LUMBADO-343337 format. One record per atom (N, C-alpha, C): residue number from 1; residue in one letter; atom name; x, y, z. Coordinates in nm, 2 decimals. Layout:
BEGIN
{nr = NUM | rest = a | atom = CA | c1 = X | c2 = Y | c3 = Z}
...
END
This chain:
BEGIN
{nr = 1 | rest = x | atom = N | c1 = 2.70 | c2 = -13.99 | c3 = -2.18}
{nr = 1 | rest = x | atom = CA | c1 = 2.65 | c2 = -13.87 | c3 = -2.12}
{nr = 1 | rest = x | atom = C | c1 = 2.72 | c2 = -13.74 | c3 = -2.15}
{nr = 2 | rest = x | atom = N | c1 = 2.85 | c2 = -13.75 | c3 = -2.16}
{nr = 2 | rest = x | atom = CA | c1 = 2.92 | c2 = -13.62 | c3 = -2.18}
{nr = 2 | rest = x | atom = C | c1 = 2.87 | c2 = -13.56 | c3 = -2.32}
{nr = 3 | rest = x | atom = N | c1 = 2.84 | c2 = -13.65 | c3 = -2.42}
{nr = 3 | rest = x | atom = CA | c1 = 2.80 | c2 = -13.60 | c3 = -2.55}
{nr = 3 | rest = x | atom = C | c1 = 2.66 | c2 = -13.55 | c3 = -2.54}
{nr = 4 | rest = x | atom = N | c1 = 2.58 | c2 = -13.60 | c3 = -2.48}
{nr = 4 | rest = x | atom = CA | c1 = 2.44 | c2 = -13.55 | c3 = -2.45}
{nr = 4 | rest = x | atom = C | c1 = 2.45 | c2 = -13.40 | c3 = -2.38}
{nr = 5 | rest = x | atom = N | c1 = 2.54 | c2 = -13.39 | c3 = -2.28}
{nr = 5 | rest = x | atom = CA | c1 = 2.55 | c2 = -13.26 | c3 = -2.22}
{nr = 5 | rest = x | atom = C | c1 = 2.61 | c2 = -13.15 | c3 = -2.32}
{nr = 6 | rest = x | atom = N | c1 = 2.70 | c2 = -13.19 | c3 = -2.40}
{nr = 6 | rest = x | atom = CA | c1 = 2.77 | c2 = -13.10 | c3 = -2.50}
{nr = 6 | rest = x | atom = C | c1 = 2.67 | c2 = -13.06 | c3 = -2.59}
{nr = 7 | rest = x | atom = N | c1 = 2.56 | c2 = -13.15 | c3 = -2.65}
{nr = 7 | rest = x | atom = CA | c1 = 2.47 | c2 = -13.13 | c3 = -2.73}
{nr = 7 | rest = x | atom = C | c1 = 2.36 | c2 = -13.02 | c3 = -2.67}
{nr = 8 | rest = x | atom = N | c1 = 2.32 | c2 = -13.06 | c3 = -2.55}
{nr = 8 | rest = x | atom = CA | c1 = 2.23 | c2 = -12.96 | c3 = -2.47}
{nr = 8 | rest = x | atom = C | c1 = 2.28 | c2 = -12.83 | c3 = -2.48}
{nr = 9 | rest = x | atom = N | c1 = 2.40 | c2 = -12.81 | c3 = -2.43}
{nr = 9 | rest = x | atom = CA | c1 = 2.47 | c2 = -12.68 | c3 = -2.41}
{nr = 9 | rest = x | atom = C | c1 = 2.47 | c2 = -12.61 | c3 = -2.55}
{nr = 10 | rest = x | atom = N | c1 = 2.49 | c2 = -12.67 | c3 = -2.66}
{nr = 10 | rest = x | atom = CA | c1 = 2.50 | c2 = -12.60 | c3 = -2.79}
{nr = 10 | rest = x | atom = C | c1 = 2.34 | c2 = -12.56 | c3 = -2.81}
{nr = 11 | rest = x | atom = N | c1 = 2.26 | c2 = -12.65 | c3 = -2.78}
{nr = 11 | rest = x | atom = CA | c1 = 2.10 | c2 = -12.62 | c3 = -2.82}
{nr = 11 | rest = x | atom = C | c1 = 2.07 | c2 = -12.49 | c3 = -2.73}
{nr = 12 | rest = x | atom = N | c1 = 2.11 | c2 = -12.50 | c3 = -2.60}
{nr = 12 | rest = x | atom = CA | c1 = 2.06 | c2 = -12.39 | c3 = -2.51}
{nr = 12 | rest = x | atom = C | c1 = 2.13 | c2 = -12.26 | c3 = -2.56}
{nr = 13 | rest = x | atom = N | c1 = 2.27 | c2 = -12.27 | c3 = -2.60}
{nr = 13 | rest = x | atom = CA | c1 = 2.33 | c2 = -12.14 | c3 = -2.66}
{nr = 13 | rest = x | atom = C | c1 = 2.24 | c2 = -12.08 | c3 = -2.77}
{nr = 14 | rest = x | atom = N | c1 = 2.21 | c2 = -12.17 | c3 = -2.85}
{nr = 14 | rest = x | atom = CA | c1 = 2.14 | c2 = -12.13 | c3 = -2.99}
{nr = 14 | rest = x | atom = C | c1 = 2.00 | c2 = -12.07 | c3 = -2.94}
{nr = 15 | rest = x | atom = N | c1 = 1.94 | c2 = -12.12 | c3 = -2.84}
{nr = 15 | rest = x | atom = CA | c1 = 1.81 | c2 = -12.09 | c3 = -2.79}
{nr = 15 | rest = x | atom = C | c1 = 1.83 | c2 = -11.96 | c3 = -2.73}
{nr = 16 | rest = x | atom = N | c1 = 1.92 | c2 = -11.92 | c3 = -2.65}
{nr = 16 | rest = x | atom = CA | c1 = 1.95 | c2 = -11.81 | c3 = -2.59}
{nr = 16 | rest = x | atom = C | c1 = 1.99 | c2 = -11.70 | c3 = -2.68}
{nr = 17 | rest = x | atom = N | c1 = 2.06 | c2 = -11.73 | c3 = -2.79}
{nr = 17 | rest = x | atom = CA | c1 = 2.09 | c2 = -11.62 | c3 = -2.88}
{nr = 17 | rest = x | atom = C | c1 = 2.00 | c2 = -11.59 | c3 = -2.98}
{nr = 18 | rest = x | atom = N | c1 = 1.90 | c2 = -11.66 | c3 = -3.01}
{nr = 18 | rest = x | atom = CA | c1 = 1.80 | c2 = -11.65 | c3 = -3.11}
{nr = 18 | rest = x | atom = C | c1 = 1.68 | c2 = -11.57 | c3 = -3.06}
{nr = 19 | rest = x | atom = N | c1 = 1.66 | c2 = -11.46 | c3 = -3.10}
{nr = 19 | rest = x | atom = CA | c1 = 1.54 | c2 = -11.37 | c3 = -3.04}
{nr = 19 | rest = x | atom = C | c1 = 1.42 | c2 = -11.41 | c3 = -3.11}
{nr = 20 | rest = x | atom = N | c1 = 1.42 | c2 = -11.42 | c3 = -3.24}
{nr = 20 | rest = x | atom = CA | c1 = 1.30 | c2 = -11.44 | c3 = -3.33}
{nr = 20 | rest = x | atom = C | c1 = 1.23 | c2 = -11.56 | c3 = -3.32}
{nr = 21 | rest = x | atom = N | c1 = 1.29 | c2 = -11.67 | c3 = -3.34}
{nr = 21 | rest = x | atom = CA | c1 = 1.23 | c2 = -11.81 | c3 = -3.32}
{nr = 21 | rest = x | atom = C | c1 = 1.33 | c2 = -11.91 | c3 = -3.27}
{nr = 22 | rest = x | atom = N | c1 = 1.32 | c2 = -11.90 | c3 = -3.13}
{nr = 22 | rest = x | atom = CA | c1 = 1.42 | c2 = -11.99 | c3 = -3.06}
{nr = 22 | rest = x | atom = C | c1 = 1.38 | c2 = -12.15 | c3 = -3.09}
{nr = 23 | rest = x | atom = N | c1 = 1.47 | c2 = -12.23 | c3 = -3.09}
{nr = 23 | rest = x | atom = CA | c1 = 1.42 | c2 = -12.37 | c3 = -3.10}
{nr = 23 | rest = x | atom = C | c1 = 1.35 | c2 = -12.43 | c3 = -2.98}
{nr = 24 | rest = x | atom = N | c1 = 1.26 | c2 = -12.52 | c3 = -3.01}
{nr = 24 | rest = x | atom = CA | c1 = 1.19 | c2 = -12.60 | c3 = -2.91}
{nr = 24 | rest = x | atom = C | c1 = 1.27 | c2 = -12.71 | c3 = -2.89}
{nr = 25 | rest = x | atom = N | c1 = 1.30 | c2 = -12.75 | c3 = -2.75}
{nr = 25 | rest = x | atom = CA | c1 = 1.38 | c2 = -12.86 | c3 = -2.72}
{nr = 25 | rest = x | atom = C | c1 = 1.28 | c2 = -12.96 | c3 = -2.66}
{nr = 26 | rest = x | atom = N | c1 = 1.27 | c2 = -13.08 | c3 = -2.73}
{nr = 26 | rest = x | atom = CA | c1 = 1.20 | c2 = -13.20 | c3 = -2.69}
{nr = 26 | rest = x | atom = C | c1 = 1.29 | c2 = -13.29 | c3 = -2.64}
{nr = 27 | rest = x | atom = N | c1 = 1.24 | c2 = -13.36 | c3 = -2.53}
{nr = 27 | rest = x | atom = CA | c1 = 1.31 | c2 = -13.47 | c3 = -2.47}
{nr = 27 | rest = x | atom = C | c1 = 1.25 | c2 = -13.60 | c3 = -2.48}
{nr = 28 | rest = x | atom = N | c1 = 1.28 | c2 = -13.68 | c3 = -2.58}
{nr = 28 | rest = x | atom = CA | c1 = 1.21 | c2 = -13.81 | c3 = -2.59}
{nr = 28 | rest = x | atom = C | c1 = 1.28 | c2 = -13.93 | c3 = -2.51}
{nr = 29 | rest = x | atom = N | c1 = 1.19 | c2 = -13.98 | c3 = -2.43}
{nr = 29 | rest = x | atom = CA | c1 = 1.24 | c2 = -14.10 | c3 = -2.33}
{nr = 29 | rest = x | atom = C | c1 = 1.14 | c2 = -14.21 | c3 = -2.34}
{nr = 30 | rest = x | atom = N | c1 = 1.20 | c2 = -14.33 | c3 = -2.31}
{nr = 30 | rest = x | atom = CA | c1 = 1.10 | c2 = -14.44 | c3 = -2.29}
{nr = 30 | rest = x | atom = C | c1 = 1.05 | c2 = -14.45 | c3 = -2.15}
{nr = 31 | rest = x | atom = N | c1 = 0.95 | c2 = -14.53 | c3 = -2.14}
{nr = 31 | rest = x | atom = CA | c1 = 0.90 | c2 = -14.52 | c3 = -2.00}
{nr = 31 | rest = x | atom = C | c1 = 0.97 | c2 = -14.57 | c3 = -1.90}
{nr = 32 | rest = x | atom = N | c1 = 1.08 | c2 = -14.67 | c3 = -1.92}
{nr = 32 | rest = x | atom = CA | c1 = 1.16 | c2 = -14.72 | c3 = -1.82}
{nr = 32 | rest = x | atom = C | c1 = 1.26 | c2 = -14.63 | c3 = -1.78}
{nr = 33 | rest = x | atom = N | c1 = 1.27 | c2 = -14.50 | c3 = -1.83}
{nr = 33 | rest = x | atom = CA | c1 = 1.38 | c2 = -14.40 | c3 = -1.78}
{nr = 33 | rest = x | atom = C | c1 = 1.32 | c2 = -14.35 | c3 = -1.64}
{nr = 34 | rest = x | atom = N | c1 = 1.21 | c2 = -14.33 | c3 = -1.64}
{nr = 34 | rest = x | atom = CA | c1 = 1.15 | c2 = -14.28 | c3 = -1.50}
{nr = 34 | rest = x | atom = C | c1 = 1.17 | c2 = -14.38 | c3 = -1.39}
{nr = 35 | rest = x | atom = N | c1 = 1.15 | c2 = -14.51 | c3 = -1.42}
{nr = 35 | rest = x | atom = CA | c1 = 1.16 | c2 = -14.61 | c3 = -1.31}
{nr = 35 | rest = x | atom = C | c1 = 1.29 | c2 = -14.67 | c3 = -1.28}
{nr = 36 | rest = x | atom = N | c1 = 1.40 | c2 = -14.63 | c3 = -1.38}
{nr = 36 | rest = x | atom = CA | c1 = 1.53 | c2 = -14.68 | c3 = -1.36}
{nr = 36 | rest = x | atom = C | c1 = 1.61 | c2 = -14.60 | c3 = -1.29}
{nr = 37 | rest = x | atom = N | c1 = 1.55 | c2 = -14.49 | c3 = -1.20}
{nr = 37 | rest = x | atom = CA | c1 = 1.65 | c2 = -14.41 | c3 = -1.13}
{nr = 37 | rest = x | atom = C | c1 = 1.70 | c2 = -14.27 | c3 = -1.19}
{nr = 38 | rest = x | atom = N | c1 = 1.64 | c2 = -14.23 | c3 = -1.31}
{nr = 38 | rest = x | atom = CA | c1 = 1.66 | c2 = -14.11 | c3 = -1.36}
{nr = 38 | rest = x | atom = C | c1 = 1.57 | c2 = -14.00 | c3 = -1.33}
{nr = 39 | rest = x | atom = N | c1 = 1.46 | c2 = -14.04 | c3 = -1.25}
{nr = 39 | rest = x | atom = CA | c1 = 1.33 | c2 = -13.95 | c3 = -1.22}
{nr = 39 | rest = x | atom = C | c1 = 1.40 | c2 = -13.81 | c3 = -1.17}
{nr = 40 | rest = x | atom = N | c1 = 1.51 | c2 = -13.81 | c3 = -1.08}
{nr = 40 | rest = x | atom = CA | c1 = 1.55 | c2 = -13.67 | c3 = -1.04}
{nr = 40 | rest = x | atom = C | c1 = 1.61 | c2 = -13.60 | c3 = -1.16}
{nr = 41 | rest = x | atom = N | c1 = 1.69 | c2 = -13.67 | c3 = -1.25}
{nr = 41 | rest = x | atom = CA | c1 = 1.74 | c2 = -13.59 | c3 = -1.37}
{nr = 41 | rest = x | atom = C | c1 = 1.64 | c2 = -13.53 | c3 = -1.44}
{nr = 42 | rest = x | atom = N | c1 = 1.54 | c2 = -13.61 | c3 = -1.47}
{nr = 42 | rest = x | atom = CA | c1 = 1.42 | c2 = -13.55 | c3 = -1.55}
{nr = 42 | rest = x | atom = C | c1 = 1.35 | c2 = -13.42 | c3 = -1.49}
{nr = 43 | rest = x | atom = N | c1 = 1.34 | c2 = -13.44 | c3 = -1.35}
{nr = 43 | rest = x | atom = CA | c1 = 1.28 | c2 = -13.33 | c3 = -1.28}
{nr = 43 | rest = x | atom = C | c1 = 1.38 | c2 = -13.22 | c3 = -1.27}
{nr = 44 | rest = x | atom = N | c1 = 1.51 | c2 = -13.23 | c3 = -1.26}
{nr = 44 | rest = x | atom = CA | c1 = 1.60 | c2 = -13.12 | c3 = -1.27}
{nr = 44 | rest = x | atom = C | c1 = 1.59 | c2 = -13.05 | c3 = -1.39}
{nr = 45 | rest = x | atom = N | c1 = 1.58 | c2 = -13.13 | c3 = -1.52}
{nr = 45 | rest = x | atom = CA | c1 = 1.58 | c2 = -13.06 | c3 = -1.65}
{nr = 45 | rest = x | atom = C | c1 = 1.44 | c2 = -12.99 | c3 = -1.66}
{nr = 46 | rest = x | atom = N | c1 = 1.34 | c2 = -13.03 | c3 = -1.60}
{nr = 46 | rest = x | atom = CA | c1 = 1.21 | c2 = -12.95 | c3 = -1.62}
{nr = 46 | rest = x | atom = C | c1 = 1.20 | c2 = -12.83 | c3 = -1.54}
{nr = 47 | rest = x | atom = N | c1 = 1.25 | c2 = -12.86 | c3 = -1.40}
{nr = 47 | rest = x | atom = CA | c1 = 1.25 | c2 = -12.75 | c3 = -1.30}
{nr = 47 | rest = x | atom = C | c1 = 1.32 | c2 = -12.63 | c3 = -1.35}
{nr = 48 | rest = x | atom = N | c1 = 1.45 | c2 = -12.65 | c3 = -1.41}
{nr = 48 | rest = x | atom = CA | c1 = 1.54 | c2 = -12.55 | c3 = -1.47}
{nr = 48 | rest = x | atom = C | c1 = 1.50 | c2 = -12.51 | c3 = -1.60}
{nr = 49 | rest = x | atom = N | c1 = 1.39 | c2 = -12.56 | c3 = -1.66}
{nr = 49 | rest = x | atom = CA | c1 = 1.34 | c2 = -12.52 | c3 = -1.79}
{nr = 49 | rest = x | atom = C | c1 = 1.45 | c2 = -12.53 | c3 = -1.90}
{nr = 50 | rest = x | atom = N | c1 = 1.52 | c2 = -12.64 | c3 = -1.89}
{nr = 50 | rest = x | atom = CA | c1 = 1.61 | c2 = -12.71 | c3 = -1.99}
{nr = 50 | rest = x | atom = C | c1 = 1.56 | c2 = -12.77 | c3 = -2.10}
{nr = 51 | rest = x | atom = N | c1 = 1.44 | c2 = -12.82 | c3 = -2.09}
{nr = 51 | rest = x | atom = CA | c1 = 1.35 | c2 = -12.88 | c3 = -2.20}
{nr = 51 | rest = x | atom = C | c1 = 1.21 | c2 = -12.81 | c3 = -2.20}
{nr = 52 | rest = x | atom = N | c1 = 1.16 | c2 = -12.80 | c3 = -2.34}
{nr = 52 | rest = x | atom = CA | c1 = 1.04 | c2 = -12.74 | c3 = -2.35}
{nr = 52 | rest = x | atom = C | c1 = 0.92 | c2 = -12.84 | c3 = -2.35}
{nr = 53 | rest = x | atom = N | c1 = 0.94 | c2 = -12.97 | c3 = -2.38}
{nr = 53 | rest = x | atom = CA | c1 = 0.84 | c2 = -13.07 | c3 = -2.40}
{nr = 53 | rest = x | atom = C | c1 = 0.90 | c2 = -13.20 | c3 = -2.38}
{nr = 54 | rest = x | atom = N | c1 = 0.83 | c2 = -13.29 | c3 = -2.31}
{nr = 54 | rest = x | atom = CA | c1 = 0.86 | c2 = -13.43 | c3 = -2.28}
{nr = 54 | rest = x | atom = C | c1 = 0.77 | c2 = -13.53 | c3 = -2.37}
{nr = 55 | rest = x | atom = N | c1 = 0.84 | c2 = -13.61 | c3 = -2.45}
{nr = 55 | rest = x | atom = CA | c1 = 0.76 | c2 = -13.72 | c3 = -2.52}
{nr = 55 | rest = x | atom = C | c1 = 0.80 | c2 = -13.85 | c3 = -2.46}
{nr = 56 | rest = x | atom = N | c1 = 0.70 | c2 = -13.92 | c3 = -2.40}
{nr = 56 | rest = x | atom = CA | c1 = 0.75 | c2 = -14.04 | c3 = -2.32}
{nr = 56 | rest = x | atom = C | c1 = 0.64 | c2 = -14.16 | c3 = -2.37}
{nr = 57 | rest = x | atom = N | c1 = 0.70 | c2 = -14.28 | c3 = -2.37}
{nr = 57 | rest = x | atom = CA | c1 = 0.61 | c2 = -14.40 | c3 = -2.42}
{nr = 57 | rest = x | atom = C | c1 = 0.54 | c2 = -14.43 | c3 = -2.28}
{nr = 58 | rest = x | atom = N | c1 = 0.43 | c2 = -14.51 | c3 = -2.29}
{nr = 58 | rest = x | atom = CA | c1 = 0.35 | c2 = -14.54 | c3 = -2.18}
{nr = 58 | rest = x | atom = C | c1 = 0.35 | c2 = -14.69 | c3 = -2.13}
{nr = 59 | rest = x | atom = N | c1 = 0.48 | c2 = -14.74 | c3 = -2.15}
{nr = 59 | rest = x | atom = CA | c1 = 0.49 | c2 = -14.87 | c3 = -2.13}
{nr = 59 | rest = x | atom = C | c1 = 0.48 | c2 = -14.93 | c3 = -2.00}
{nr = 60 | rest = x | atom = N | c1 = 0.48 | c2 = -14.85 | c3 = -1.88}
{nr = 60 | rest = x | atom = CA | c1 = 0.46 | c2 = -14.91 | c3 = -1.75}
{nr = 60 | rest = x | atom = C | c1 = 0.32 | c2 = -14.88 | c3 = -1.70}
{nr = 61 | rest = x | atom = N | c1 = 0.23 | c2 = -14.82 | c3 = -1.78}
{nr = 61 | rest = x | atom = CA | c1 = 0.11 | c2 = -14.74 | c3 = -1.72}
{nr = 61 | rest = x | atom = C | c1 = 0.03 | c2 = -14.86 | c3 = -1.65}
{nr = 62 | rest = x | atom = N | c1 = 0.03 | c2 = -14.97 | c3 = -1.69}
{nr = 62 | rest = x | atom = CA | c1 = -0.06 | c2 = -15.07 | c3 = -1.64}
{nr = 62 | rest = x | atom = C | c1 = -0.01 | c2 = -15.10 | c3 = -1.49}
{nr = 63 | rest = x | atom = N | c1 = 0.13 | c2 = -15.11 | c3 = -1.46}
{nr = 63 | rest = x | atom = CA | c1 = 0.19 | c2 = -15.13 | c3 = -1.34}
{nr = 63 | rest = x | atom = C | c1 = 0.15 | c2 = -15.01 | c3 = -1.23}
{nr = 64 | rest = x | atom = N | c1 = 0.16 | c2 = -14.88 | c3 = -1.30}
{nr = 64 | rest = x | atom = CA | c1 = 0.12 | c2 = -14.78 | c3 = -1.21}
{nr = 64 | rest = x | atom = C | c1 = -0.01 | c2 = -14.78 | c3 = -1.18}
{nr = 65 | rest = x | atom = N | c1 = -0.10 | c2 = -14.82 | c3 = -1.26}
{nr = 65 | rest = x | atom = CA | c1 = -0.25 | c2 = -14.83 | c3 = -1.24}
{nr = 65 | rest = x | atom = C | c1 = -0.27 | c2 = -14.94 | c3 = -1.12}
{nr = 66 | rest = x | atom = N | c1 = -0.20 | c2 = -15.06 | c3 = -1.13}
{nr = 66 | rest = x | atom = CA | c1 = -0.22 | c2 = -15.15 | c3 = -1.04}
{nr = 66 | rest = x | atom = C | c1 = -0.18 | c2 = -15.13 | c3 = -0.90}
{nr = 67 | rest = x | atom = N | c1 = -0.07 | c2 = -15.03 | c3 = -0.90}
{nr = 67 | rest = x | atom = CA | c1 = 0.00 | c2 = -14.99 | c3 = -0.76}
{nr = 67 | rest = x | atom = C | c1 = -0.10 | c2 = -14.89 | c3 = -0.69}
{nr = 68 | rest = x | atom = N | c1 = -0.20 | c2 = -14.82 | c3 = -0.79}
{nr = 68 | rest = x | atom = CA | c1 = -0.27 | c2 = -14.73 | c3 = -0.70}
{nr = 68 | rest = x | atom = C | c1 = -0.40 | c2 = -14.80 | c3 = -0.66}
{nr = 69 | rest = x | atom = N | c1 = -0.43 | c2 = -14.92 | c3 = -0.69}
{nr = 69 | rest = x | atom = CA | c1 = -0.55 | c2 = -15.00 | c3 = -0.66}
{nr = 69 | rest = x | atom = C | c1 = -0.54 | c2 = -15.05 | c3 = -0.54}
{nr = 70 | rest = x | atom = N | c1 = -0.43 | c2 = -15.12 | c3 = -0.51}
{nr = 70 | rest = x | atom = CA | c1 = -0.39 | c2 = -15.21 | c3 = -0.40}
{nr = 70 | rest = x | atom = C | c1 = -0.25 | c2 = -15.19 | c3 = -0.35}
{nr = 71 | rest = x | atom = N | c1 = -0.22 | c2 = -15.22 | c3 = -0.23}
{nr = 71 | rest = x | atom = CA | c1 = -0.08 | c2 = -15.21 | c3 = -0.17}
{nr = 71 | rest = x | atom = C | c1 = 0.01 | c2 = -15.32 | c3 = -0.26}
{nr = 72 | rest = x | atom = N | c1 = 0.13 | c2 = -15.27 | c3 = -0.28}
{nr = 72 | rest = x | atom = CA | c1 = 0.22 | c2 = -15.36 | c3 = -0.37}
{nr = 72 | rest = x | atom = C | c1 = 0.36 | c2 = -15.37 | c3 = -0.27}
{nr = 73 | rest = x | atom = N | c1 = 0.41 | c2 = -15.50 | c3 = -0.29}
{nr = 73 | rest = x | atom = CA | c1 = 0.52 | c2 = -15.53 | c3 = -0.21}
{nr = 73 | rest = x | atom = C | c1 = 0.64 | c2 = -15.56 | c3 = -0.29}
{nr = 74 | rest = x | atom = N | c1 = 0.76 | c2 = -15.55 | c3 = -0.23}
{nr = 74 | rest = x | atom = CA | c1 = 0.88 | c2 = -15.59 | c3 = -0.31}
{nr = 74 | rest = x | atom = C | c1 = 0.92 | c2 = -15.70 | c3 = -0.23}
{nr = 75 | rest = x | atom = N | c1 = 0.95 | c2 = -15.81 | c3 = -0.31}
{nr = 75 | rest = x | atom = CA | c1 = 0.99 | c2 = -15.95 | c3 = -0.25}
{nr = 75 | rest = x | atom = C | c1 = 1.10 | c2 = -15.98 | c3 = -0.33}
{nr = 76 | rest = x | atom = N | c1 = 1.18 | c2 = -16.09 | c3 = -0.27}
{nr = 76 | rest = x | atom = CA | c1 = 1.28 | c2 = -16.16 | c3 = -0.35}
{nr = 76 | rest = x | atom = C | c1 = 1.21 | c2 = -16.30 | c3 = -0.40}
{nr = 77 | rest = x | atom = N | c1 = 1.23 | c2 = -16.31 | c3 = -0.52}
{nr = 77 | rest = x | atom = CA | c1 = 1.17 | c2 = -16.43 | c3 = -0.58}
{nr = 77 | rest = x | atom = C | c1 = 1.29 | c2 = -16.50 | c3 = -0.65}
{nr = 78 | rest = x | atom = N | c1 = 1.30 | c2 = -16.62 | c3 = -0.60}
{nr = 78 | rest = x | atom = CA | c1 = 1.40 | c2 = -16.71 | c3 = -0.68}
{nr = 78 | rest = x | atom = C | c1 = 1.34 | c2 = -16.86 | c3 = -0.69}
{nr = 79 | rest = x | atom = N | c1 = 1.37 | c2 = -16.90 | c3 = -0.81}
{nr = 79 | rest = x | atom = CA | c1 = 1.32 | c2 = -17.03 | c3 = -0.85}
{nr = 79 | rest = x | atom = C | c1 = 1.44 | c2 = -17.14 | c3 = -0.88}
{nr = 80 | rest = x | atom = N | c1 = 1.43 | c2 = -17.25 | c3 = -0.84}
{nr = 80 | rest = x | atom = CA | c1 = 1.53 | c2 = -17.35 | c3 = -0.87}
{nr = 80 | rest = x | atom = C | c1 = 1.48 | c2 = -17.41 | c3 = -1.00}
{nr = 81 | rest = x | atom = N | c1 = 1.57 | c2 = -17.36 | c3 = -1.11}
{nr = 81 | rest = x | atom = CA | c1 = 1.54 | c2 = -17.41 | c3 = -1.26}
{nr = 81 | rest = x | atom = C | c1 = 1.52 | c2 = -17.55 | c3 = -1.26}
{nr = 82 | rest = x | atom = N | c1 = 1.63 | c2 = -17.62 | c3 = -1.21}
{nr = 82 | rest = x | atom = CA | c1 = 1.63 | c2 = -17.78 | c3 = -1.21}
{nr = 82 | rest = x | atom = C | c1 = 1.51 | c2 = -17.84 | c3 = -1.17}
{nr = 83 | rest = x | atom = N | c1 = 1.44 | c2 = -17.78 | c3 = -1.07}
{nr = 83 | rest = x | atom = CA | c1 = 1.31 | c2 = -17.84 | c3 = -1.03}
{nr = 83 | rest = x | atom = C | c1 = 1.19 | c2 = -17.85 | c3 = -1.13}
{nr = 84 | rest = x | atom = N | c1 = 1.22 | c2 = -17.74 | c3 = -1.25}
{nr = 84 | rest = x | atom = CA | c1 = 1.11 | c2 = -17.74 | c3 = -1.34}
{nr = 84 | rest = x | atom = C | c1 = 1.14 | c2 = -17.80 | c3 = -1.47}
{nr = 85 | rest = x | atom = N | c1 = 1.28 | c2 = -17.86 | c3 = -1.48}
{nr = 85 | rest = x | atom = CA | c1 = 1.30 | c2 = -17.94 | c3 = -1.60}
{nr = 85 | rest = x | atom = C | c1 = 1.24 | c2 = -18.08 | c3 = -1.60}
{nr = 86 | rest = x | atom = N | c1 = 1.20 | c2 = -18.12 | c3 = -1.72}
{nr = 86 | rest = x | atom = CA | c1 = 1.15 | c2 = -18.26 | c3 = -1.74}
{nr = 86 | rest = x | atom = C | c1 = 1.25 | c2 = -18.37 | c3 = -1.74}
END
């Protein structure tokens, strides 16, 4: 994480010092980044205009679609593996 912050600071300094053609900052993430607890971090970067564009995979889009159609529940699911062995 420290390296990412250092790199972002370097690019932001370059962006602030370059008047003619400042670099465009793309943030590339996989779909699980949003659902794994980093949603607030991504929102902070966007809100404070620290990134210009986000490129994200659509890995969990089917789950999001299903959640909009019917209520979803969080349950604990445990299976006794020995019971399933032959």
